[in-house]
N, C-alpha and C positions, 0 to 999 in steps of 0.2 A: 621902286624901280625894279625892272627885271634884273635878276641876278643879285638882288640885295641879300643881306644876311638873313638866314632862315629864321622864321618866326618860331618861337618855342611853342610846342604843343604836346599833349599827352595822348597816349593810345587809348582805345576803348577800354573801359575798366571792367566790363562784364560781358557775358555771352548773350544777355537778353536786351542788348541795345544801349547799355550804359556807355556814354561817350565822353570825350573831352568837354570841358565846361562850356565852351563857346560853340553853339550850333551855327553852321553856315546855312543849311537848308533843312527844313523839317516838314513832314507830312503828318497831319492829324486827322484820323478817321476819314480817310479819303475814299470817295466813291466816284466811279466813272463808268457810264454805260453807253455803248454804241447802239444807235437805233437805225434800222434800215426797213422802212415800211412798218409792218407789224412785228418785225423781229427785233428783239432787245437782247443784246449780248453784254452781260456784266463783265467789265474789264478789270476794275478795281473794287474790292469789297471791304471797305473799312481799313485801309492800310495806314499804319503808323510807322514812321521812320524818321530818325534824327541823325544827320551827318555832321560830325564834329570838324572843326577847322583842322586842316593838315592830314586828313585821312585819305587813304585809297580804299574805296568800297566797291566790291564787285556784286552786281545784281545778276543772279543766274537762275536758270529754270528752263523748262521745255518751251518750244515755240507756242505762242498763244497764251502764255501764263500771265501776261500783263506787264512784263518788265520794261519794254520799250514805252508802253503807255505811261507807266509810272515815271520814267525819265522825262517824257514830254510834259507831264503835269508838273513835276518838280521844277522844270526849267521855264515854265510859262508858255511853252509852245502849244499846249492844249488846255482847254478849260475843263472843269469837272463840276458835277452837279451837287456834291455835298462834301463837307470837310473843309480843310484849310491847308494851304501851303505857305510857309514862311521862308523868305529869303533874307538872310541877315536880319531876322526879326520883323520884316515887313510882310504883311499879308498880301499875296498876289491877287487874291479874290477881290480885294478892295480897290485895285488899280484899274484904270481904263486901259483899253487896248494899246493906246499910244504910250502910256506909262509903262506897261509891261514890255513893250518893244524897246523902250529906252533902258529898262533894267537889263534886258537880255544883251543889249549892245554894250553896256558898260560893266556889268557885274557877273556875266555868265559867258563861259567859253564853250564851244561845241567842236567835237571831232567826230566825223561820220565815217562809215565803212567806205563810202565811195569818194572820199576826200572833198568833194564839192568845190573844187578849184575852177576858176574861169579859164578856159583854154587859151583865150586871146591875151591874157595877162601873164607876165613873168612872175617868178616867185615873190620878188619884192613888191610888185604891184598887187598881187593877191593878198598879201598881208596888210598892205597900206589901205586897201579899199574900205574895209569895215571901219577903220579908224576915221577916215575922211567922212564916211556916211554918218558917223556918230558925232560929228562936229569938231573933230580935232583939226588943228591947223595943218597945212601941208608940211611944214618943217617938223612939227611934233610927230605927225604920222610917219614921216620918213625915218626919224630917229628911232622911234619905237619899233618900226618894222625891221630896221637893220639890226637892232639889238636882239630882237626875238629870233631872227634867223641865225644870228651868231650863237645864241644860246642852244639852238638845236643842231648846230654844226653845219649850217648851209651857207656860210658867208661867201663861199666860192661858187655858189649856184644862183646868185641873185638875179641874173638876167636870163635864166633858163625858164622856158615855158613848161607847163606840165607834161607835154608830150616828149620833152627832152629829159625828163627825170624818171627814175625808177619808181616803182610803187612805194617803196619805203621812204624815198626822198619826198614824194608827193605828200605822204602822210605826215612827215616832219614839217613840211610847209604848213599843213593844216593845223598842226600843234602850235607852230609859231604864230599863226593867225589867232588861235585861241588865247595864247599867252599875251599877245600884244596889248590888250586892254587891261592887263593885270586883274583878271576876274577873281571873284570870291571863290568860284567853283568851276571846274571844267567837266562837262558831261561828255562821255565818249561812248557811242553806240557801235558795238562790234568794231573797234578801232583797228583790228588786225585781220578782219574778215576777207580782205582782198589781197593779203600778203602771203608770200612763202614763209616757211618756218624761220629762216634766218632773219629776214626783214622784220617779221613779227617780233622776234626776240629783241632786235635792236630798238624797235619802237617802245617796247615795254621797259627796256632798260633806261631809255630816255625818260619815260614817265616816272620810273623809280627815282632817277636822279633829280628831276624837277621837284618831286615830293620831298626827298631827303634834304636837298641843298636849299630849296626855296620855300618849303612848307606849302607847296601847292596842293589843293584839295581836288581829288579826282573821284568821279562816280562812273564806273564802267558797267555797261551792259554787255554780256558776252555769253556765247555758248562754249568757248574754248577753255578747257581746264588750264592750259598753259598761261592764258591771260589772267584767269581768276587767281592763279597761284601767286601772282605779283601783288594782289590786294592784301591789306592788313585785316580785312573783315569781309565775310561772305554773307550776303543776304539771299536766301533761296525763296523763290516764289512758285506757287502752284495755284492755278484756277483763280487768279486775281487776288491772292492773299499771300502774305509773308508767312512761311511755315518754319523758317529757321533764320536766326541772326546771330552769328558767332564769329570769333576770330578765325582767320585763315589757318588751316593746318600746315601750310607751307608747300613748296614746289613738289616735294616727293610724294605726297599722298592726297593732294587735292582731288576729290572725285569729280 
């Protein structure tokens, strides 16, 4: 249940990718190429990455380095031509499109820069909708949505539509939506990109709390050093490859 006693987990044991014993998601020798006519653009070049349960990992690097492509492949949003992605030990490459969609609905949470909330629905309905689409009963969807919004501190904004919420509040609704299915991992692509510095810090403190108190696993793609500083581990990419994988140096000196 949301808000349950945190799961015990260990921090990464080494700078070369050594992690807690239980991997939530893993990439093995992953290759991805975008093709447009005769143009071939390698996006991922043999990427290996293992995310342990209960980690906060930030994937950083310059624009076009492949970090968002890697997130999409790890989460099953995009296919890849070579290699393997394992989600809780299950190979995504062996699943049908329908099976991958079901995995995303039940075991993966998403938080995007633009919030992706439906403007005609209020906060409660925005959190409920994915639960209903994944086959939950109306009563269970309502209960889970209410609990998730309470966890992110929006129990007093249930009936507010996105246009009636601040950017930080909208992103907290998006986090509640991601939490509501109790996913194995939450992928966040530039989660503070549309927020002012104060709202961004509030969102990152919420992510810290969810990780610390509930053992939630987060994989963050970001350009912002302030966001990366909240991670326990930094994965740096360049030209479709991981060039560094190390513990975070902390807020004061994250480059």
